[in-house]
C-alpha positions as semicolon CSV with decimal commas, in nm:
position;residue;x (nm);y (nm);z (nm)
1;M;-0,621;1,383;-4,617
2;S;-0,589;1,515;-4,265
3;E;-0,341;1,377;-4,016
4;N;-0,628;1,242;-3,805
5;E;-0,785;1,051;-4,095
6;S;-0,446;0,910;-4,187
7;G;-0,400;0,778;-3,834
8;Q;-0,741;0,610;-3,839
9;N;-0,664;0,437;-4,168
10;N;-0,336;0,307;-4,029
11;D;-0,515;0,166;-3,723
12;L;-0,765;-0,012;-3,950
13;L;-0,489;-0,156;-4,166
14;N;-0,299;-0,273;-3,863
15;A;-0,617;-0,436;-3,724
16;L;-0,682;-0,610;-4,055
17;N;-0,321;-0,726;-4,076
18;S;-0,341;-0,864;-3,721
19;V;-0,638;-1,091;-3,807
20;E;-0,508;-1,442;-3,840
21;E;-0,630;-1,673;-4,113
22;V;-0,816;-1,981;-3,982
23;K;-0,708;-2,312;-4,134
24;I;-0,852;-2,660;-4,101
25;G;-0,657;-2,857;-3,841
26;D;-0,529;-2,551;-3,655
27;V;-0,539;-2,544;-3,278
28;V;-0,699;-2,217;-3,167
29;K;-0,814;-2,050;-2,850
30;G;-1,186;-1,978;-2,819
31;E;-1,398;-1,787;-2,568
32;V;-1,748;-1,915;-2,493
33;L;-2,001;-1,652;-2,602
34;D;-2,326;-1,847;-2,572
35;I;-2,497;-2,188;-2,550
36;D;-2,788;-2,216;-2,792
37;D;-3,109;-2,420;-2,768
38;D;-2,951;-2,707;-2,965
39;K;-2,685;-2,745;-2,693
40;Q;-2,419;-2,601;-2,919
41;V;-2,144;-2,383;-2,776
42;I;-2,083;-2,057;-2,965
43;V;-1,728;-1,928;-2,930
44;G;-1,524;-1,639;-3,060
45;I;-1,193;-1,747;-3,206
46;E;-0,925;-1,524;-3,061
47;G;-0,723;-1,318;-3,308
48;T;-0,956;-1,388;-3,601
49;G;-1,271;-1,189;-3,552
50;V;-1,481;-1,492;-3,651
51;E;-1,698;-1,730;-3,456
52;G;-1,711;-2,105;-3,433
53;V;-1,952;-2,372;-3,312
54;I;-1,881;-2,669;-3,083
55;P;-2,153;-2,940;-3,109
56;L;-2,224;-3,126;-2,784
57;R;-2,062;-3,444;-2,918
58;E;-1,737;-3,251;-2,978
59;L;-1,725;-3,088;-2,638
60;S;-1,563;-3,367;-2,432
61;T;-1,440;-3,728;-2,443
62;A;-1,646;-3,788;-2,126
63;H;-2,024;-3,832;-2,121
64;I;-2,208;-3,505;-2,048
65;D;-2,548;-3,511;-1,880
66;D;-2,594;-3,133;-1,852
67;I;-2,400;-2,905;-2,088
68;N;-2,427;-2,615;-1,841
69;D;-2,222;-2,817;-1,591
70;A;-1,950;-2,873;-1,850
71;V;-1,900;-2,520;-1,984
72;K;-2,004;-2,160;-1,905
73;V;-2,004;-1,826;-2,086
74;G;-1,661;-1,669;-2,055
75;D;-1,471;-1,998;-2,042
76;K;-1,168;-2,016;-2,267
77;L;-1,100;-2,346;-2,443
78;D;-0,830;-2,495;-2,660
79;L;-1,000;-2,606;-2,981
80;V;-0,914;-2,773;-3,310
81;V;-1,066;-2,646;-3,634
82;V;-1,257;-2,933;-3,792
83;S;-1,423;-2,773;-4,097
84;K;-1,575;-2,454;-4,235
85;I;-1,948;-2,386;-4,210
86;G;-2,117;-2,175;-4,482
87;N;-1,919;-1,939;-4,711
88;D;-1,747;-1,604;-4,685
89;K;-2,041;-1,411;-4,835
90;E;-2,272;-1,553;-4,572
91;G;-2,023;-1,471;-4,300
92;G;-1,918;-1,835;-4,256
93;S;-1,799;-1,979;-3,928
94;Y;-1,611;-2,293;-3,826
95;L;-1,691;-2,629;-3,674
96;L;-1,467;-2,669;-3,369
97;S;-1,384;-2,954;-3,133
98;H;-1,260;-2,957;-2,776
99;R;-1,300;-3,335;-2,751
100;R;-1,031;-3,394;-3,012
101;I;-0,788;-3,177;-2,821
102;E;-0,853;-3,391;-2,512
103;A;-0,818;-3,708;-2,722
104;R;-0,480;-3,591;-2,856
105;K;-0,354;-3,551;-2,501
106;V;-0,494;-3,896;-2,408
107;W;-0,330;-4,058;-2,711
108;D;0,002;-3,898;-2,615
109;E;-0,031;-4,030;-2,259
110;I;-0,127;-4,378;-2,382
111;Q;0,169;-4,385;-2,621
112;K;0,405;-4,293;-2,336
113;K;0,260;-4,575;-2,121
114;A;0,287;-4,821;-2,408
115;D;0,650;-4,726;-2,463
116;G;0,720;-4,771;-2,092
117;G;0,529;-5,100;-2,059
118;V;0,288;-4,940;-1,812
119;E;-0,049;-5,109;-1,758
120;I;-0,377;-4,916;-1,760
121;E;-0,724;-4,971;-1,613
122;A;-1,043;-4,905;-1,805
123;P;-1,415;-4,983;-1,760
124;V;-1,597;-5,205;-2,010
125;T;-1,864;-4,992;-2,177
126;Q;-1,993;-5,227;-2,443
127;V;-1,997;-5,593;-2,545
128;V;-1,971;-5,632;-2,922
129;K;-1,920;-5,915;-3,165
130;G;-1,566;-6,033;-3,124
131;G;-1,475;-5,859;-2,801
132;L;-1,516;-5,576;-2,551
133;V;-1,514;-5,196;-2,588
134;V;-1,354;-5,000;-2,303
135;D;-1,323;-4,632;-2,216
136;A;-0,954;-4,551;-2,180
137;G;-1,009;-4,179;-2,237
138;V;-1,044;-4,286;-2,598
139;R;-1,218;-4,591;-2,736
140;G;-1,022;-4,910;-2,671
141;F;-1,094;-5,263;-2,791
142;I;-1,015;-5,602;-2,634
143;P;-1,048;-5,888;-2,886
144;A;-1,223;-6,198;-2,744
145;S;-0,899;-6,394;-2,779
146;M;-0,725;-6,143;-2,548
147;I;-0,978;-6,138;-2,263
148;E;-0,876;-6,451;-2,066
149;D;-0,631;-6,738;-2,092
150;R;-0,927;-6,968;-2,145
151;Y;-1,245;-6,967;-2,355
152;V;-1,524;-6,740;-2,224
153;E;-1,870;-6,832;-2,347
154;D;-2,065;-6,523;-2,233
155;L;-1,880;-6,190;-2,261
156;N;-2,168;-6,002;-2,096
157;V;-2,026;-6,092;-1,754
158;Y;-1,761;-5,822;-1,815
159;K;-2,011;-5,537;-1,875
160;D;-1,933;-5,242;-1,644
161;Q;-1,629;-5,419;-1,496
162;T;-1,302;-5,227;-1,472
163;L;-1,017;-5,437;-1,610
164;K;-0,642;-5,411;-1,581
165;L;-0,501;-5,405;-1,934
166;K;-0,178;-5,425;-2,128
167;I;-0,141;-5,196;-2,431
168;I;-0,086;-5,399;-2,748
169;E;-0,126;-5,145;-3,031
170;V;-0,160;-4,764;-3,046
171;N;-0,262;-4,593;-3,372
172;P;-0,417;-4,244;-3,317
173;A;-0,451;-4,180;-3,691
174;D;-0,691;-4,474;-3,725
175;N;-0,836;-4,423;-3,375
176;R;-0,713;-4,775;-3,301
177;L;-0,624;-4,888;-2,949
178;I;-0,588;-5,265;-2,894
179;L;-0,566;-5,390;-2,536
180;S;-0,520;-5,726;-2,364
181;H;-0,648;-5,852;-2,029
182;K;-0,520;-6,203;-2,106
183;A;-0,159;-6,084;-2,086
184;I;-0,222;-5,953;-1,735
185;V;-0,391;-6,278;-1,630
186;Q;-0,101;-6,485;-1,765
187;E;0,156;-6,278;-1,578
188;E;-0,044;-6,298;-1,254
189;N;-0,097;-6,673;-1,291
190;A;0,272;-6,730;-1,358
191;A;0,358;-6,554;-1,033
192;K;0,088;-6,745;-0,843
193;R;0,202;-7,076;-0,994
194;E;0,559;-7,015;-0,888
195;E;0,452;-6,926;-0,534
196;L;0,209;-7,220;-0,508
197;M;0,454;-7,473;-0,648
198;S;0,714;-7,365;-0,394
199;H;0,514;-7,503;-0,100
200;L;0,248;-7,740;-0,241
201;Q;0,318;-8,109;-0,170
202;A;0,160;-8,443;-0,256
203;G;-0,083;-8,537;0,019
204;D;-0,194;-8,179;0,090
205;I;-0,567;-8,111;0,105
206;V;-0,654;-7,770;-0,040
207;E;-0,964;-7,577;-0,141
208;G;-1,026;-7,500;-0,505
209;T;-1,292;-7,382;-0,748
210;V;-1,417;-7,591;-1,040
211;A;-1,298;-7,390;-1,342
212;R;-1,412;-7,613;-1,630
213;L;-1,542;-7,960;-1,703
214;T;-1,437;-8,204;-1,973
215;N;-1,533;-8,561;-2,056
216;F;-1,224;-8,693;-1,879
217;G;-1,232;-8,482;-1,564
218;A;-1,260;-8,145;-1,390
219;F;-1,003;-7,866;-1,386
220;V;-0,989;-7,702;-1,045
221;D;-0,845;-7,354;-0,985
222;L;-0,624;-7,367;-0,676
223;G;-0,564;-6,994;-0,680
224;G;-0,424;-6,909;-1,022
225;V;-0,307;-7,264;-1,092
226;D;-0,530;-7,537;-1,233
227;G;-0,512;-7,901;-1,128
228;L;-0,696;-8,196;-1,281
229;V;-0,938;-8,425;-1,099
230;H;-0,965;-8,725;-1,329
231;V;-1,317;-8,864;-1,365
232;S;-1,207;-9,176;-1,175
233;E;-1,108;-8,956;-0,877
234;I;-1,438;-8,768;-0,846
235;A;-1,631;-9,029;-0,646
236;Y;-1,593;-9,382;-0,515
237;E;-1,883;-9,495;-0,730
238;H;-1,869;-9,497;-1,111
239;V;-1,918;-9,151;-1,266
240;N;-2,029;-9,134;-1,629
241;K;-1,933;-8,770;-1,680
242;P;-1,798;-8,502;-1,441
243;S;-2,101;-8,276;-1,492
244;D;-2,314;-8,539;-1,317
245;K;-2,135;-8,454;-0,991
246;L;-1,980;-8,108;-1,030
247;K;-2,066;-7,757;-1,151
248;V;-1,841;-7,478;-1,276
249;G;-1,783;-7,232;-0,991
250;Q;-1,836;-7,493;-0,721
251;K;-1,599;-7,480;-0,421
252;I;-1,450;-7,819;-0,330
253;N;-1,171;-7,967;-0,120
254;V;-0,923;-8,180;-0,311
255;K;-0,621;-8,391;-0,222
256;V;-0,295;-8,341;-0,412
257;L;-0,193;-8,676;-0,562
258;A;0,110;-8,574;-0,765
259;I;0,295;-8,265;-0,890
260;D;0,481;-8,262;-1,221
261;E;0,680;-7,936;-1,203
262;D;0,846;-7,987;-1,543
263;R;0,511;-8,013;-1,721
264;G;0,329;-7,783;-1,480
265;R;0,063;-8,042;-1,401
266;I;-0,108;-8,116;-1,072
267;S;-0,312;-8,435;-1,022
268;L;-0,594;-8,407;-0,769
269;S;-0,854;-8,628;-0,605
270;L;-1,194;-8,530;-0,473
271;K;-1,303;-8,873;-0,353
272;Q;-1,003;-8,912;-0,123
273;T;-1,128;-8,616;0,081
274;L;-1,466;-8,784;0,130
275;P;-1,564;-9,060;0,373
276;G;-1,477;-9,401;0,229
277;P;-1,767;-9,616;0,112
278;W;-1,666;-9,891;0,355
279;D;-1,641;-9,661;0,656
280;D;-1,890;-9,765;0,928
281;I;-2,006;-10,049;0,704
282;E;-2,093;-10,261;1,011
283;E;-2,349;-9,996;1,103
284;K;-2,477;-9,927;0,752
285;A;-2,499;-10,294;0,656
286;A;-2,528;-10,484;0,981
287;A;-2,569;-10,861;0,960
288;G;-2,938;-10,939;0,927
289;S;-3,033;-10,604;0,773
290;V;-3,226;-10,579;0,448
291;L;-3,095;-10,343;0,180
292;N;-3,189;-10,225;-0,167
293;G;-2,928;-10,304;-0,430
294;T;-2,844;-10,305;-0,799
295;V;-2,696;-10,602;-0,982
296;K;-2,361;-10,484;-1,118
297;R;-2,191;-10,802;-1,243
298;L;-2,278;-11,165;-1,298
299;T;-2,029;-11,452;-1,270
300;D;-2,057;-11,829;-1,277
301;F;-2,052;-11,843;-0,897
302;G;-2,285;-11,552;-0,813
303;A;-2,392;-11,193;-0,854
304;F;-2,219;-10,877;-0,729
305;V;-2,474;-10,630;-0,598
306;E;-2,409;-10,263;-0,515
307;V;-2,587;-10,170;-0,192
308;F;-2,418;-9,830;-0,136
309;P;-2,217;-9,614;-0,376
310;G;-1,883;-9,793;-0,406
311;V;-1,992;-10,088;-0,191
312;E;-2,066;-10,423;-0,354
313;G;-2,150;-10,754;-0,193
314;L;-2,167;-11,107;-0,328
315;V;-2,484;-11,308;-0,358
316;H;-2,345;-11,660;-0,399
317;I;-2,529;-11,876;-0,651
318;S;-2,654;-12,087;-0,361
319;Q;-2,817;-11,775;-0,210
320;I;-3,002;-11,660;-0,519
321;S;-3,298;-11,899;-0,513
322;H;-3,441;-12,190;-0,320
323;K;-3,467;-12,367;-0,654
324;H;-3,166;-12,513;-0,825
325;I;-3,021;-12,283;-1,094
326;D;-2,737;-12,358;-1,331
327;S;-2,623;-11,996;-1,366
328;P;-2,705;-11,662;-1,195
329;S;-2,803;-11,526;-1,538
330;D;-3,097;-11,770;-1,535
331;V;-3,282;-11,540;-1,292
332;L;-3,083;-11,213;-1,283
333;K;-2,948;-10,958;-1,525
334;T;-2,716;-10,659;-1,488
335;G;-2,906;-10,349;-1,374
336;D;-3,181;-10,535;-1,186
337;K;-3,304;-10,358;-0,872
338;I;-3,338;-10,612;-0,592
339;K;-3,359;-10,650;-0,215
340;V;-3,093;-10,847;-0,032
341;K;-3,031;-10,961;0,323
342;V;-2,687;-10,918;0,477
343;L;-2,549;-11,251;0,596
344;E;-2,189;-11,160;0,685
345;V;-1,984;-10,839;0,711
346;H;-1,605;-10,835;0,674
347;P;-1,498;-10,465;0,697
348;D;-1,122;-10,518;0,673
349;A;-1,154;-10,735;0,364
350;H;-1,424;-10,508;0,212
351;R;-1,658;-10,806;0,170
352;L;-2,029;-10,851;0,220
353;A;-2,211;-11,182;0,193
354;L;-2,567;-11,128;0,074
355;S;-2,872;-11,338;0,012
356;I;-3,182;-11,305;-0,200
357;K;-3,347;-11,633;-0,107
358;A;-3,332;-11,548;0,265
359;L;-3,607;-11,294;0,192
360;E;-3,825;-11,551;0,015
361;E;-4,042;-11,818;0,166
362;A;-3,886;-12,160;0,131
363;P;-4,098;-12,412;-0,063
364;K;-4,245;-12,701;0,135
365;S;-4,023;-13,006;0,108
366;E;-4,173;-13,329;-0,031
367;P;-4,206;-13,624;0,212
368;K;-3,906;-13,854;0,207
369;Q;-3,956;-14,213;0,077
370;R;-3,770;-14,504;0,236
371;N;-3,623;-14,780;0,025
372;S;-3,755;-15,106;0,173
373;R;-3,452;-15,292;0,037
374;S;-3,201;-15,070;0,216
375;S;-3,200;-14,862;0,528
376;R;-2,931;-14,634;0,381
377;P;-3,065;-14,285;0,282
378;A;-3,065;-14,196;-0,084
379;A;-2,783;-13,982;-0,222
380;N;-3,028;-13,700;-0,295
381;N;-3,131;-13,691;0,068
382;Y;-2,768;-13,635;0,170
383;K;-2,762;-13,339;-0,061
384;N;-3,080;-13,194;0,086
385;D;-2,962;-13,242;0,443
386;A;-2,613;-13,099;0,383
387;P;-2,533;-12,774;0,567
388;E;-2,557;-12,449;0,367
389;E;-2,246;-12,341;0,182
390;S;-2,046;-12,053;0,331
391;T;-2,119;-11,733;0,138
392;G;-1,851;-11,504;0,272
393;F;-1,577;-11,586;0,021
394;T;-1,415;-11,428;-0,282
395;L;-1,328;-11,561;-0,625
396;G;-0,979;-11,633;-0,490
397;D;-1,130;-11,852;-0,218
398;L;-1,327;-12,046;-0,475
399;I;-1,030;-12,103;-0,703
400;G;-0,818;-12,204;-0,405
401;N;-1,073;-12,464;-0,296
402;E;-1,096;-12,606;-0,647
403;L;-0,715;-12,636;-0,669
404;K;-0,704;-12,807;-0,332
405;G;-0,969;-13,059;-0,438
406;S;-0,778;-13,129;-0,756
407;Q;-0,456;-13,190;-0,562
408;D;-0,634;-13,431;-0,323
409;N;-0,764;-13,634;-0,615
410;D;-0,417;-13,650;-0,771
411;E;-0,269;-13,784;-0,444
412;K;-0,531;-14,055;-0,433
């Protein structure tokens, strides 16, 4: 063998010895040779003399619209060997991934942030059963119980929103990243509560947003802190349920009634920010005016009729009918819609004297008969000629009069 041939053989042996063996899981360097019609990137694996293929899905963790914008012939990429394609006799190649290299770096960054208690931000890409999927460079999941500090009925409102998140669990091996937005909300609300409590006082009137409704009232967000408007404080008139008057998301002004710092509770009133039902009552229910009303309560001495929300007046039994009645329930029942005439207005005492019979035509009186044996009028005629009873009194007035009459009789 000539010296020249010997040198060529040595070069070949050295070249063969320099070829590195490709193993599954190795990180290799690859040069882009071509992009085929199936949008697969063909690369030459440096130091091996073999080729590999990068499918489009394995090219990047980010969405790719045009593969030619993501990679070009001649680019050199760090790649991980995923599996072998074909066999040695067929000149097999390897399935490679650039996306997994990127994901490894992202996982490392996420782990560092988790260890340091650093928050991240990520857009919501999908709403699934049980929570939200976000893109944090890798797939992240927010369980429904970790979205807010309250129940959320429709998770679709978060689609495409970017949320601030706390890292709860990192497990690259299982591709598991658990995140919480609730933890962020709780921390922010705690800071807001502390700041709000430091200057909020009973008697203040503040703006809030109706956050949620219950049977017993409405919770109003005052800016990170919820206060309760009890159903009795929603309106001056009776409210069956809060949803009859309020809607979630509605902006309202409320008055602070009380603050319990130890229990973190704030009592609010909506009605005390509204005009009182008796304000301007002399204009709304002037003496002589005719109003529509609803019978609210019946007593032995009359009927209480609501003429405006929160405003009731008394129709004394003597003002119900021109005919004699033994009880108001003989002609009226609770819930009846009636017309009444205003006889007297007492704004300071919150009293209205009303009449039903004043709106009805009085029956013609029968001619009086004289007793030929006596010129003294009959007792019934005294009753008919007696002046009308005063109607502007309360139950206390009636009881007082009865007590006075009883005392007079005892003295006699």
